[in-house]
Every structure is written in structure tokens, then in C-alpha cells.
N, CA, C and O atoms as a MOPAC input file, in Angstrom:
PM7 MOZYME 1SCF
protein

 N      0.83300 1    -1.19600 1     0.00000 1
 C      0.00000 1     0.00000 1     0.00000 1
 C      0.87400 1     1.25500 1     0.00000 1
 O      1.96800 1     1.25800 1     0.56300 1
 N      0.38800 1     2.30300 1    -0.62700 1
 C      1.14300 1     3.55600 1    -0.72500 1
 C      0.84300 1     4.45300 1     0.46300 1
 O     -0.27500 1     4.47600 1     0.97900 1
 N      1.85400 1     5.18700 1     0.88700 1
 C      1.65200 1     6.17300 1     1.94100 1
 C      2.62100 1     7.32200 1     1.72900 1
 O      3.66700 1     7.16800 1     1.09900 1
 N      2.25200 1     8.48200 1     2.26900 1
 C      3.09600 1     9.67000 1     2.14300 1
 C      3.74500 1     9.96500 1     3.47700 1
 O      3.17000 1     9.72500 1     4.53900 1
 N      4.95300 1    10.48900 1     3.39900 1
 C      5.66700 1    10.86000 1     4.61000 1
 C      6.29400 1    12.23000 1     4.38900 1
 O      6.80500 1    12.52900 1     3.31000 1
 N      6.24700 1    13.05100 1     5.42500 1
 C      6.86500 1    14.37100 1     5.37200 1
 C      7.84700 1    14.46400 1     6.53400 1
 O      7.44300 1    14.49600 1     7.69700 1
 N      9.12900 1    14.50700 1     6.21500 1
 C     10.16300 1    14.62000 1     7.23500 1
 C     10.54000 1    16.09000 1     7.35100 1
 O     11.00900 1    16.69800 1     6.38800 1
 N     10.33500 1    16.65000 1     8.52800 1
 C     10.58200 1    18.07900 1     8.72300 1
 C     12.07700 1    18.29000 1     8.91900 1
 O     12.71400 1    17.63700 1     9.74500 1
 N     12.62900 1    19.23900 1     8.12300 1
 C     14.05400 1    19.45300 1     8.00100 1
 C     14.71600 1    20.05100 1     9.20300 1
 O     14.05400 1    20.33600 1    10.20100 1
 N     16.00300 1    20.24700 1     9.12900 1
 C     16.89600 1    19.91000 1     8.00800 1
 C     17.40400 1    18.47000 1     8.10100 1
 O     17.07900 1    17.74500 1     9.04200 1
 N     18.21700 1    18.06300 1     7.09800 1
 C     18.85800 1    16.75500 1     7.12000 1
 C     19.76300 1    16.69200 1     8.34500 1
 O     20.09300 1    17.75600 1     8.87000 1
 N     20.18900 1    15.53800 1     8.84200 1
 C     20.03200 1    14.20200 1     8.25400 1
 C     18.62100 1    13.64000 1     8.43400 1
 O     17.94400 1    13.89800 1     9.43000 1
 N     18.20400 1    12.86000 1     7.42700 1
 C     16.85600 1    12.28100 1     7.42900 1
 C     16.83800 1    10.91700 1     8.11900 1
 O     15.79000 1    10.46700 1     8.58000 1
 N     17.98500 1    10.27000 1     8.19000 1
 C     18.07300 1     9.02100 1     8.93600 1
 C     17.74600 1     7.76000 1     8.15000 1
 O     17.27500 1     6.77700 1     8.72300 1
 N     17.99400 1     7.77900 1     6.82600 1
 C     17.80600 1     6.55000 1     6.04200 1
 C     18.82100 1     6.47600 1     4.91800 1
 O     19.44100 1     7.47200 1     4.54600 1
 N     18.97600 1     5.26900 1     4.38600 1
 C     19.81000 1     5.07100 1     3.20700 1
 C     18.97800 1     4.48200 1     2.08500 1
 O     18.06500 1     3.68600 1     2.30500 1
 N     19.32000 1     4.90000 1     0.87500 1
 C     18.63400 1     4.40700 1    -0.32300 1
 C     19.42900 1     3.28700 1    -0.96500 1
 O     20.65200 1     3.21600 1    -0.84400 1
 N     18.70200 1     2.41100 1    -1.65200 1
 C     19.37200 1     1.46100 1    -2.53600 1
 C     18.58200 1     1.41300 1    -3.83600 1
 O     17.40500 1     1.77000 1    -3.87600 1
 N     19.25400 1     0.96100 1    -4.90800 1
 C     18.57900 1     0.80400 1    -6.19400 1
 C     18.60000 1     2.06700 1    -7.03200 1
 O     19.34400 1     3.00900 1    -6.76300 1
 N     17.75300 1     2.05600 1    -8.06300 1
 C     17.69400 1     3.13900 1    -9.03300 1
 C     17.74500 1     2.56000 1   -10.43700 1
 O     18.01800 1     1.37500 1   -10.62800 1
 N     17.47800 1     3.41800 1   -11.41500 1
 C     17.43500 1     2.96800 1   -12.81400 1
 C     18.74100 1     2.31300 1   -13.23100 1
 O     18.74600 1     1.33400 1   -13.97700 1
 N     19.86400 1     2.86700 1   -12.73800 1
 C     21.16800 1     2.33000 1   -13.13700 1
 C     21.41900 1     0.92500 1   -12.56900 1
 O     22.30900 1     0.22000 1   -13.04400 1
 N     20.63900 1     0.51200 1   -11.55200 1
 C     20.77700 1    -0.83700 1   -10.98700 1
 C     19.63700 1    -1.75200 1   -11.42800 1
 O     19.59000 1    -2.92200 1   -11.05000 1
 N     18.70700 1    -1.20400 1   -12.24200 1
 C     17.54700 1    -1.96900 1   -12.71000 1
 C     16.69000 1    -2.52600 1   -11.58300 1
 O     16.05400 1    -3.56800 1   -11.74000 1
 N     16.67000 1    -1.83700 1   -10.44900 1
 C     15.75700 1    -2.17300 1    -9.35700 1
 C     15.15200 1    -0.87700 1    -8.83100 1
 O     15.78700 1     0.17600 1    -8.90000 1
 N     13.92500 1    -0.94400 1    -8.30300 1
 C     13.29700 1     0.28100 1    -7.80000 1
 C     14.08200 1     0.87200 1    -6.63300 1
 O     14.73500 1     0.14900 1    -5.88000 1
 N     14.01000 1     2.18400 1    -6.49500 1
 C     14.62100 1     2.84200 1    -5.33800 1
 C     13.87600 1     2.38800 1    -4.09000 1
 O     12.64600 1     2.37500 1    -4.05900 1
 N     14.63200 1     2.01900 1    -3.06700 1
 C     13.99100 1     1.60800 1    -1.82400 1
 C     14.86200 1     1.98600 1    -0.63400 1
 O     16.02600 1     2.35900 1    -0.77900 1
 N     14.26300 1     1.87900 1     0.54200 1
 C     14.95500 1     2.20000 1     1.79800 1
 C     15.77100 1     0.97300 1     2.20200 1
 O     15.21700 1    -0.11400 1     2.36900 1
 N     17.08400 1     1.14300 1     2.36100 1
 C     17.92400 1    -0.01000 1     2.71200 1
 C     18.32600 1    -0.01800 1     4.17800 1
 O     18.65400 1    -1.06900 1     4.72900 1
 N     18.30300 1     1.15800 1     4.81700 1
 C     18.72200 1     1.23100 1     6.21900 1
 C     18.06400 1     2.41200 1     6.90300 1
 O     17.81900 1     3.45000 1     6.28700 1
 N     17.78000 1     2.23900 1     8.18800 1
 C     17.23600 1     3.33300 1     9.00300 1
 C     18.13500 1     3.53600 1    10.20300 1
 O     18.62900 1     2.57300 1    10.78900 1
 N     18.34900 1     4.79500 1    10.57300 1
 C     19.09400 1     5.09700 1    11.79600 1
 C     18.12200 1     5.05500 1    12.96800 1
 O     17.03900 1     5.63800 1    12.90400 1
 N     18.50500 1     4.37300 1    14.02600 1
 C     17.66300 1     4.31000 1    15.22500 1
 C     17.34700 1     5.71800 1    15.71100 1
 O     18.24600 1     6.53500 1    15.91100 1
 N     16.06100 1     5.99100 1    15.89900 1
 C     15.66400 1     7.29600 1    16.41100 1
 C     15.74800 1     8.42000 1    15.40200 1
 O     15.50600 1     9.57600 1    15.75100 1
 N     16.09300 1     8.10600 1    14.13400 1
 C     16.18600 1     9.12300 1    13.09300 1
 C     14.80400 1     9.58000 1    12.63600 1
 O     13.78500 1     8.99100 1    12.99600 1
 N     14.79500 1    10.63400 1    11.84200 1
 C     13.51500 1    11.20700 1    11.38800 1
 C     12.67800 1    10.19100 1    10.60800 1
 O     11.46300 1    10.11900 1    10.79200 1
 N     13.31600 1     9.41200 1     9.74600 1
 C     12.57600 1     8.43100 1     8.94900 1
 C     11.97800 1     7.34500 1     9.84900 1
 O     10.82200 1     6.96000 1     9.67500 1
 N     12.76500 1     6.85300 1    10.80800 1
 C     12.27400 1     5.81600 1    11.72400 1
 C     11.10700 1     6.33500 1    12.55500 1
 O     10.12800 1     5.62200 1    12.77300 1
 N     11.21400 1     7.58600 1    13.01900 1
 C     10.12800 1     8.17200 1    13.82100 1
 C      8.86000 1     8.36000 1    12.99500 1
 O      7.75800 1     8.38700 1    13.54300 1
 N      9.01700 1     8.49200 1    11.65900 1
 C      7.85600 1     8.63600 1    10.77000 1
 C      7.34200 1     7.27500 1    10.29800 1
 O      6.48100 1     7.20600 1     9.42100 1
 N      7.86800 1     6.20000 1    10.87300 1
 C      7.43700 1     4.82200 1    10.58800 1
 C      7.73300 1     4.38200 1     9.16000 1
 O      7.00400 1     3.56700 1     8.59400 1
 N      8.81000 1     4.92600 1     8.57300 1
 C      9.29500 1     4.44100 1     7.28100 1
 C      9.86300 1     3.04500 1     7.52900 1
 O     10.47400 1     2.79800 1     8.56800 1
 N      9.66400 1     2.13500 1     6.57900 1
 C     10.13500 1     0.76000 1     6.76200 1
 C     11.26700 1     0.40600 1     5.82100 1
 O     11.33400 1     0.90000 1     4.69500 1
 N     12.16600 1    -0.46700 1     6.29700 1
 C     13.23100 1    -0.98200 1     5.43500 1
 C     12.58000 1    -1.80900 1     4.33000 1
 O     11.70900 1    -2.63800 1     4.59400 1
 N     13.00800 1    -1.57800 1     3.09800 1
 C     12.43400 1    -2.28100 1     1.95300 1
 C     11.29600 1    -1.53000 1     1.28800 1
 O     10.85500 1    -1.90500 1     0.20200 1
 N     10.81200 1    -0.46600 1     1.93200 1
 C      9.74200 1     0.32900 1     1.31300 1
 C     10.27700 1     0.98300 1     0.03800 1
 O     11.38800 1     1.51300 1     0.02100 1
 N      9.48200 1     0.93800 1    -1.01900 1
 C      9.88200 1     1.48900 1    -2.31700 1
 C      9.53600 1     2.97400 1    -2.36100 1
 O      8.43800 1     3.38400 1    -1.98300 1
 N     10.50300 1     3.77500 1    -2.83300 1
 C     10.30700 1     5.22700 1    -2.93300 1
 C      9.68400 1     5.53600 1    -4.29700 1
 O     10.31900 1     5.33700 1    -5.33300 1
 N      8.44000 1     6.02200 1    -4.29000 1
 C      7.71900 1     6.31300 1    -5.53500 1
 C      7.92800 1     7.74500 1    -5.99900 1
 O      8.09800 1     7.99600 1    -7.19200 1
 N      7.91500 1     8.68800 1    -5.05800 1
 C      8.16100 1    10.08900 1    -5.40200 1
 C      9.04800 1    10.73400 1    -4.34800 1
 O      9.02000 1    10.36100 1    -3.17500 1
 N      9.83200 1    11.70300 1    -4.78800 1
 C     10.62200 1    12.55100 1    -3.89300 1
 C     10.22000 1    13.98400 1    -4.20000 1
 O     10.42800 1    14.47100 1    -5.31200 1
 N      9.64600 1    14.65600 1    -3.21500 1
 C      9.21800 1    16.04400 1    -3.38800 1
 C      8.26900 1    16.20300 1    -4.58300 1
 O      8.34300 1    17.18900 1    -5.31700 1
 N      7.39000 1    15.23500 1    -4.76600 1
 C      6.39800 1    15.30200 1    -5.83900 1
 C      6.88500 1    14.83100 1    -7.19900 1
 O      6.09600 1    14.76900 1    -8.14200 1
 N      8.16500 1    14.49800 1    -7.32300 1
 C      8.72700 1    14.05700 1    -8.60000 1
 C      8.81500 1    12.53200 1    -8.59400 1
 O      9.36500 1    11.93900 1    -7.66600 1
 N      8.27200 1    11.90500 1    -9.63000 1
 C      8.31500 1    10.44500 1    -9.72500 1
 C      9.75500 1     9.95500 1    -9.80900 1
 O     10.57600 1    10.54100 1   -10.51400 1
 N     10.05900 1     8.87700 1    -9.08600 1
 C     11.40800 1     8.31200 1    -9.11200 1
 C     11.57600 1     7.33300 1   -10.27400 1
 O     12.65800 1     6.78300 1   -10.47900 1
 N     10.49900 1     7.12100 1   -11.03200 1
 C     10.57000 1     6.26500 1   -12.21600 1
 C     11.65100 1     6.78800 1   -13.15300 1
 O     11.56400 1     7.92200 1   -13.62200 1
 N     12.65500 1     5.98700 1   -13.42600 1
 C     13.70200 1     6.42000 1   -14.33900 1
 C     14.80300 1     7.24000 1   -13.68900 1
 O     15.70400 1     7.70900 1   -14.38500 1
 N     14.75900 1     7.43100 1   -12.35800 1
 C     15.83900 1     8.15800 1   -11.66900 1
 C     16.98700 1     7.20500 1   -11.36600 1
 O     16.77600 1     6.07600 1   -10.92500 1
 N     18.20600 1     7.67900 1   -11.61100 1
 C     19.36500 1     6.89800 1   -11.18200 1
 C     19.53700 1     7.09100 1    -9.67300 1
 O     18.91200 1     7.96200 1    -9.06800 1
 N     20.39200 1     6.26200 1    -9.08600 1
 C     20.66300 1     6.35600 1    -7.65700 1
 C     21.17200 1     7.75700 1    -7.29700 1
 O     20.72100 1     8.35600 1    -6.32100 1
 N     22.10900 1     8.26800 1    -8.09000 1
 C     22.69900 1     9.58000 1    -7.82200 1
 C     21.66900 1    10.70500 1    -7.97800 1
 O     21.64200 1    11.64400 1    -7.18300 1
 N     20.82400 1    10.60300 1    -9.00700 1
 C     19.78300 1    11.62200 1    -9.19600 1
 C     18.85200 1    11.67900 1    -7.98500 1
 O     18.47300 1    12.75700 1    -7.52800 1
 N     18.49500 1    10.51200 1    -7.47900 1
 C     17.61200 1    10.45300 1    -6.31300 1
 C     18.30200 1    11.05300 1    -5.09100 1
 O     17.69200 1    11.81300 1    -4.33900 1
 N     19.57400 1    10.71000 1    -4.89500 1
 C     20.33200 1    11.27300 1    -3.77200 1
 C     20.38700 1    12.79600 1    -3.86700 1
 O     20.18300 1    13.49400 1    -2.87400 1
 N     20.66300 1    13.30500 1    -5.06400 1
 C     20.76000 1    14.74800 1    -5.25600 1
 C     19.41400 1    15.43300 1    -5.02700 1
 O     19.35300 1    16.53700 1    -4.48700 1
 N     18.33500 1    14.76400 1    -5.44500 1
 C     16.98500 1    15.30300 1    -5.24800 1
 C     16.69800 1    15.41700 1    -3.74700 1
 O     16.12400 1    16.40500 1    -3.29000 1
 N     17.10400 1    14.39800 1    -2.99100 1
 C     16.89700 1    14.41100 1    -1.54500 1
 C     17.76300 1    15.49000 1    -0.89900 1
 O     17.30500 1    16.21100 1    -0.01300 1
 N     19.01600 1    15.59800 1    -1.34600 1
 C     19.91400 1    16.62100 1    -0.78800 1
 C     19.39500 1    18.03000 1    -1.05400 1
 O     19.65400 1    18.94600 1    -0.27400 1
 N     18.66300 1    18.20600 1    -2.15600 1
 C     18.13400 1    19.52200 1    -2.51300 1
 C     16.96200 1    19.93200 1    -1.62000 1
 O     16.59300 1    21.10600 1    -1.58700 1
 N     16.38000 1    18.98100 1    -0.90200 1
 C     15.27300 1    19.27000 1     0.01200 1
 C     15.85600 1    19.74600 1     1.33500 1
 O     16.31200 1    18.93900 1     2.14500 1
 N     15.84000 1    21.06200 1     1.55300 1
 C     16.48700 1    21.58900 1     2.75400 1
 C     15.50300 1    21.80600 1     3.89800 1
 O     15.83400 1    21.54500 1     5.05500 1
 N     14.29500 1    22.28100 1     3.58800 1
 C     13.33700 1    22.57300 1     4.64800 1
 C     12.65300 1    21.33700 1     5.16700 1
 O     12.66800 1    21.07000 1     6.36900 1
 N     12.05400 1    20.57900 1     4.27300 1
 C     11.50800 1    19.28100 1     4.64400 1
 C     11.45700 1    18.38700 1     3.42100 1
 O     11.49300 1    18.85200 1     2.28200 1
 N     11.37300 1    17.08800 1     3.68800 1
 C     11.44000 1    16.07700 1     2.63600 1
 C     10.10400 1    15.37200 1     2.55900 1
 O      9.67100 1    14.74500 1     3.52700 1
 N      9.44000 1    15.47000 1     1.40300 1
 C      8.16800 1    14.79100 1     1.19300 1
 C      8.38300 1    13.63300 1     0.23300 1
 O      8.94400 1    13.80300 1    -0.85000 1
 N      7.92800 1    12.45100 1     0.64500 1
 C      8.07900 1    11.27800 1    -0.20500 1
 C      6.79400 1    10.47100 1    -0.19500 1
 O      6.05800 1    10.46000 1     0.79200 1
 N      6.53400 1     9.79700 1    -1.30600 1
 C      5.49200 1     8.78500 1    -1.35600 1
 C      6.20000 1     7.44200 1    -1.40900 1
 O      7.08500 1     7.22800 1    -2.23700 1
 N      5.80900 1     6.54600 1    -0.52500 1
 C      6.44800 1     5.23900 1    -0.42400 1
 C      5.40800 1     4.14000 1    -0.60600 1
 O      4.20400 1     4.35700 1    -0.46600 1
 N      5.91300 1     2.96200 1    -0.92000 1
 C      5.04400 1     1.79100 1    -1.07500 1
 C      5.56800 1     0.68900 1    -0.17400 1
 O      6.72000 1     0.27100 1    -0.28500 1
 N      4.70200 1     0.22400 1     0.72300 1
 C      5.09900 1    -0.83000 1     1.66300 1
 C      4.83300 1    -2.18400 1     1.04700 1
 O      5.09700 1    -3.21000 1     1.67400 1

């Protein structure tokens, strides 16, 4: 099921990404920091990242996704799929 999460800034957000178009696998959450913003927002390991700040991650490389997240300074809005 899809859900939206809004992590109130600034970084660190407390998660790591894996995957991307360049790896031929969907972008997903690979790690959470204990007590980090993502963990407190109930983000799950393995959840697929569908959008970052309203932009579809379809066709995003790993680096593009990282840069998109880094560009979110005030807060980070994502749509995820559990």
C-alpha cells in the first residue's frame, strides 16, 4: 500500500537508499538510523520510494535520487510503497 511521509528538516533524514534505474531495481529504503527522522515517521526498510518532493522516481538513477533528496532543505516529502 502507498503512503506519504513528510520529514521536517533539516537533514540528516536518517535513512539510506538502494537501487535506481542504473541498478535496474526500484529505489527503496535499505537502512534506518535508530531514532532518526525516517524511523520516527514509521518508514520501513524495503519500502519502495515512488516520489521525492512530488517528482516520480521512475527512471531516476541512484545519484539523481540522492541529489533530489539533498536539494530538500526545509523538509522532505516522499510517497512510499510498503
